N, C-alpha and C positions, 0 to 999 in steps of 0.2 A: 391492728390498730390503725386508724386513721390519723395519719401523722400531721396532715393538713389541720385538721380540727386541734390537735396538740399545739402545735404552732400559733395558731389562731387565739387561741387561750393564752398562752405564753405573751404573744404580743399584746394583747387587751390589757394584761396586767403590766407590761412595760409600759404603754402608751399612760398609765396613771402616776408614774414615777416624776418627780420633778429633774432627777440626773438622767441625761442621755447616756446610756450604756455602750461600751465599746465591744465590738464585736470583730474578730479576726475571722475573714471569710476565706477558707482554701478555695481556690478557683482551678479549675480544668482548663478553660479557656473562655476568652472572650463572649463569643456567642451564648453560653451557657450561663455566664455571670450576668448576662444583661438585663433579664427579668427579675434576676435575684437582687441585684443593687436596686432597681426600681421599686421593688418590692418593700425592701427591707431599709432603704437609705432614710425614711420617715421615722423609723424607731431607733437607728442605732448611728453612732459614728463609727463608719466601717473602714477596716484596712484590708483589703485585698492581697492575700499572701498567695503569691505564684510559685507553687512548689510542685513540680512533675518531673522527676528525674527518670521516669520511664520515657517519657518522648523520645521518637528515633524519627530520623535523624538529629544532629544537633543544629542544622539550620531550622529544621521544623519547630524546635525549641525556641529559637530564636525569633522566628516570626510570630510564632503565638505570644511568646511575652511582649513584643512590641504593639500586637493589637490589643492586648489586655490595657497596656498604658494608654494607648491613644483612647481605648472606649473610656476610660475613667476621666480624661481629660475633656471629651467631649458629652458625656452625659450631664444633664441638668441635675442639681443636687438641693436637697434640704439642709441635710448635715456633712460634713465634711467627708471625702474618701480618698483614702491614703493607698500606697502601694509598698509591697516589700515583695523583692525577688528572692527567692530560695535558691541554692545552689544546685548546679546541673551535675550531680552527682550520680551518674549511670551506674556506678558499681553498686551503689546502696539498692537500686532496683534489680539487678541482675542477681544477686545476692539472693533475695527472696524468691526470685522468679525459677532458681536452681532446682531442677528436677520438676518442674511444672510447666516447661517450654512448650509440651503438646496438648495442653490442657484448652478446652474450648473458650472461647470469649464469653466472659461472665461466671468462669470457672473458679477454682480455688485460687489459681495466679492472681485473678482479679481482686479476688477477697484481700489477698495479701497486698497487693498493690494499694488498696483504698486503705489498709492499714497503716502502711508505711507512709503515706502523705498525711493522714488523720493524726497520726503519733508526732509527726513533725510539726503540724500545726498547733497542738497541744503544747508542746513545748515551747513554741514561740509564744502563744497566748499566755502560758504561766510566767514565763520572763518577764514578758513586757507588761504584765498586770491588765489583761483583757479581762472583761466581764463573761465574754461567751467565745465560743469557736465552733463554726460549722462549715459545711462544704456545699459547693454548688452542684455537687454530682448526683443528687437524687433527682435534678430537673430532666435527666436523660430516661427516656422510654425504655431503655434498655438495661438501666440501673435499679437493682431493687432495694426500694427505701428501707424496708425492715433490717435487711443486712446492714446499710451503711449506719442506720440509727443505731444498731445493736453493737458496732465497731465502735461508733462514736462514744455511747455511753460509757462501754467499758472503759475505754482511755480517758473519759471524762474523770471516772473515778481513781485511777490510777494518778492523774495529775491534778485534781482536786480544781479544775477549771470547769465552768458549766457547759455542757454541749446543746446546741440549739437544735432539738428534731426537727424533720422537715422532711417533706415530699413535694420538692417545688414544681413539679410535672402538673400536679392538680390543679384546679381552676385555670385550665388552659395557660398553665405556666409554659410549658414547652412550645405551644403555639405562639405565645407572646415573645418567646427568646427568638422563634424565627423572624417574626415581623420587625423586631428591633434589630437583628442581624441584617435585615436588607435594609432598614430606615439608616443604618449608621455604615452601611457597606463592608460588614465585617467578613473575614475570612473565615469559611466553615470548611474544615477539613473531612475528607471523606473517611477517615478511620480513627480509632479512640485515641491512639498516639504512640503504643509501645512497638518495637520491631515483630512481634507475633502477631498484633493488629494489621500492621503494615504488610505483612506477608500475606495475611489473609484477605486483605483488600486486594492485593495484586492478583491473586488466585481470582477472586470473585468477579472482577473488573475483564481478565483473560476469559472467565465462562461466559460471562454475557456477550462480549466482543465476540468470541465464535459462535455462540449460538444465534447470535442476529446475522451472521454470514450466509450469504446464498450460494450454496453448493451445486 
């Protein structure tokens, strides 16, 4: 399914409504949210929900949170953009990752992590009366939009809150996020976020470093 086309059709319908709907946007990081906010802000009043208990270590979580808040302050806005900080509850992540520690990036552990974050987003959206919820995760070239949307729609049915399907990497969305990151001087991390991706990044960097050594 072409989720960008699905999104465009939904946005066309929303643009004809008199009321501006409220969107809870789960954000994985400021760089990924940059294009999404630029794109969706003319259609929604957005609240960015920064809920990422998978992030390791804690100072990395704090750094990414502050970058998210700074971006929201600096971005030009047609409609208001608000911010909610989720709890840094690492145990909730380690609980769903248990037994999946050796899974490769993009495997079952990641699917569980997506579900953890989207489920918490749906709970908040339901509690606070949002019209829609979605996530920035589909902007990454490494994330499969069909899996994210499948999870999002399943949770949407459970909580009775509309899920906004997306594939934000389409139409040069990822490219634009890199441009905006450079424009706003955003910190771009070199690993997804969890301790497992952190260790994988270290091994990868060590391998490249050794490969470049002159023996």
